[in-house]
Each structure stands twice: as C-alpha cells, then as structure tokens.
Backbone bond lengths (Angstrom), bond angles and torsions (degrees), N, CA, C in turn:
res aa  C-N    CA-C-N  psi(-1)  N-CA   C-N-CA  omega(-1)  CA-C   N-CA-C  phi
1 M - - - 1.443 - - 1.521 106.90 -
2 L 1.306 116.60 135.53 1.460 121.61 -178.81 1.517 110.26 -116.53
3 Q 1.316 115.72 129.73 1.452 120.39 171.92 1.528 105.84 -87.92
4 F 1.313 114.58 90.71 1.454 124.73 -169.36 1.527 113.99 -48.78
5 E 1.310 118.14 -46.12 1.461 121.16 -175.30 1.526 114.08 -77.79
6 K 1.328 118.40 -16.69 1.477 120.92 178.46 1.527 112.15 -82.77
7 C 1.305 117.40 -22.12 1.462 122.37 -174.68 1.525 111.51 -69.29
8 T 1.343 115.90 134.19 1.461 121.32 176.67 1.527 112.17 -102.29
9 G 1.328 116.59 4.70 1.457 120.82 173.64 1.513 116.21 73.57
10 C 1.322 118.04 28.05 1.470 121.01 -177.24 1.536 112.61 -66.63
11 G 1.322 117.18 -29.56 1.464 120.73 178.10 1.514 115.39 85.35
12 L 1.323 118.01 2.62 1.466 120.11 -179.42 1.524 111.78 -61.46
13 C 1.313 117.10 -37.97 1.471 120.40 179.82 1.525 111.29 -62.41
14 I 1.314 115.93 -37.57 1.470 121.13 178.53 1.524 110.02 -65.32
15 E 1.315 115.96 -43.16 1.462 121.28 -177.85 1.530 113.73 -66.08
16 V 1.332 118.01 -38.13 1.465 119.96 -174.54 1.523 113.94 -87.56
17 C 1.305 118.51 -11.58 1.472 120.50 -176.95 1.532 110.76 -65.65
18 P 1.336 117.56 115.47 1.464 120.40 -177.07 1.532 113.72 -69.88
19 T 1.320 117.62 -22.29 1.471 120.59 -179.56 1.522 112.57 -104.99
20 K 1.338 116.81 5.12 1.466 123.15 177.32 1.531 112.33 54.12
21 V 1.328 114.98 44.94 1.461 122.38 179.86 1.525 111.62 -76.64
22 L 1.329 117.18 -25.71 1.461 121.42 -175.75 1.526 111.95 -105.47
23 E 1.340 114.28 147.22 1.456 121.40 173.56 1.523 108.64 -142.17
24 K 1.316 117.17 163.71 1.458 121.30 179.68 1.532 108.61 -60.77
25 G 1.321 115.45 131.75 1.456 120.39 -179.87 1.518 112.07 -78.35
26 D 1.327 115.17 172.82 1.457 120.52 -179.85 1.531 112.83 -116.12
27 K 1.342 116.54 8.05 1.463 121.13 178.38 1.525 109.43 -110.01
28 L 1.311 115.66 129.28 1.445 122.81 -179.01 1.528 110.11 -84.35
29 N 1.341 117.02 135.74 1.469 119.79 177.31 1.537 109.92 -100.88
30 T 1.321 117.14 -176.26 1.465 121.28 -176.52 1.527 113.34 -71.85
31 K 1.326 117.67 -11.94 1.471 121.36 176.25 1.529 110.83 -93.37
32 V 1.327 115.54 12.13 1.461 123.46 -178.68 1.533 110.28 56.33
33 A 1.312 114.48 48.61 1.467 122.44 179.41 1.529 108.67 -131.66
34 Y 1.312 115.74 158.02 1.455 122.37 175.55 1.527 108.65 -108.42
35 P 1.329 117.80 92.49 1.464 120.79 178.38 1.528 111.32 -60.01
36 P 1.327 116.77 153.90 1.461 119.83 -178.83 1.516 112.38 -68.19
37 K 1.322 113.60 162.53 1.459 120.51 174.50 1.520 107.79 -134.34
38 I 1.320 116.07 163.55 1.466 121.72 -179.92 1.520 109.69 -80.97
39 V 1.312 116.38 134.94 1.452 122.70 178.41 1.534 108.44 -73.85
40 D 1.329 116.07 129.99 1.462 120.41 178.23 1.531 110.92 -58.33
41 G 1.314 115.90 133.92 1.452 121.49 177.38 1.516 115.07 87.01
42 K 1.316 118.10 -4.95 1.464 121.06 179.57 1.522 109.61 -100.88
43 E 1.328 116.23 150.43 1.460 121.40 179.40 1.518 110.95 -121.30
44 C 1.316 115.14 134.43 1.457 122.08 176.96 1.527 109.55 -71.48
45 K 1.328 116.69 138.39 1.472 121.95 178.71 1.526 111.97 -98.68
46 F 1.342 116.83 6.59 1.466 123.36 175.87 1.526 113.56 59.65
47 C 1.327 116.25 38.18 1.470 120.45 178.91 1.530 112.15 -78.51
48 Q 1.298 117.06 -20.92 1.468 125.11 178.07 1.525 114.20 70.59
49 E 1.315 119.00 14.52 1.463 121.33 177.94 1.523 110.80 -60.44
50 C 1.327 117.52 -41.24 1.461 120.92 179.79 1.527 111.11 -63.18
51 E 1.301 115.20 -41.56 1.467 121.42 179.66 1.529 111.36 -63.57
52 L 1.313 116.36 -41.58 1.462 120.95 -176.79 1.528 113.15 -71.42
53 I 1.326 117.42 -30.20 1.462 119.89 -175.73 1.534 113.62 -92.62
54 C 1.299 118.66 -14.88 1.471 121.96 -174.45 1.534 111.50 -66.04
55 P 1.343 118.00 115.22 1.458 120.47 179.95 1.535 112.91 -73.24
56 D 1.311 117.26 -17.02 1.468 122.24 -178.21 1.525 112.85 -97.31
57 L 1.333 116.78 -3.52 1.468 122.09 -175.40 1.528 110.80 52.05
58 S 1.316 115.79 41.41 1.461 120.14 -175.62 1.524 113.87 -103.07
59 I 1.326 117.64 -1.03 1.455 119.63 -179.60 1.523 108.80 -133.63
60 Y 1.323 115.47 138.80 1.460 120.06 175.84 1.523 109.18 -147.38
61 V 1.316 115.29 156.66 1.462 122.08 -172.01 1.527 109.75 -107.20
62 I 1.324 115.29 127.39 1.453 121.83 174.54 1.524 108.19 -141.87
63 E 1.315 116.03 148.32 1.460 119.49 174.19 1.524 106.99 -91.05
64 V 1.322 115.45 125.81 1.454 121.39 -178.33 1.522 109.33 -110.39
65 G 1.338 115.15 133.40 1.458 120.04 174.36 1.507 115.99 80.45
66 K 1.314 117.89 11.50 1.461 120.18 178.68 1.512 108.70 -84.79
67 N 1.332 115.92 129.11 1.458 121.44 177.63 1.519 110.44 -84.32
68 D 1.313 117.48 128.31 1.463 120.78 179.89 1.510 111.80 -87.91
C-alpha cells in the first residue's frame, strides 16, 4: 500500500525489490514526485524490503483479500 502524497520519489523501494514488482509511476503528486506503481503481471512476495528502506514511511506491505 502506498501513501501517494507522502512519497518523495526517491526510488529506493524500486531498487531493493527482489521481485521487481515496483516501477516509477506516471502520476505526479503534490511533492512534485512520481511515486512508484505496481508492474502489471508481477506479484509481491511480502518481503517488506520496500517498507523497511522507505525514508518517508510512505509504503507498507499488507495482504489484501486473503481468506483465512
């Protein structure tokens, strides 16, 4: 999950993702940055590397829609 307006567009999350799920986005936010977006066809492995490296605390990992 990305908090779009908190992101400063540093790209660290994109760099550390082992499965290359993230790429530079094409929508500009109010901080004049392009927050990352999920690459079509890729699946997150929930390693949380992006969450741990984000200096803005703007990205976090949650599983959505999983039935317990």
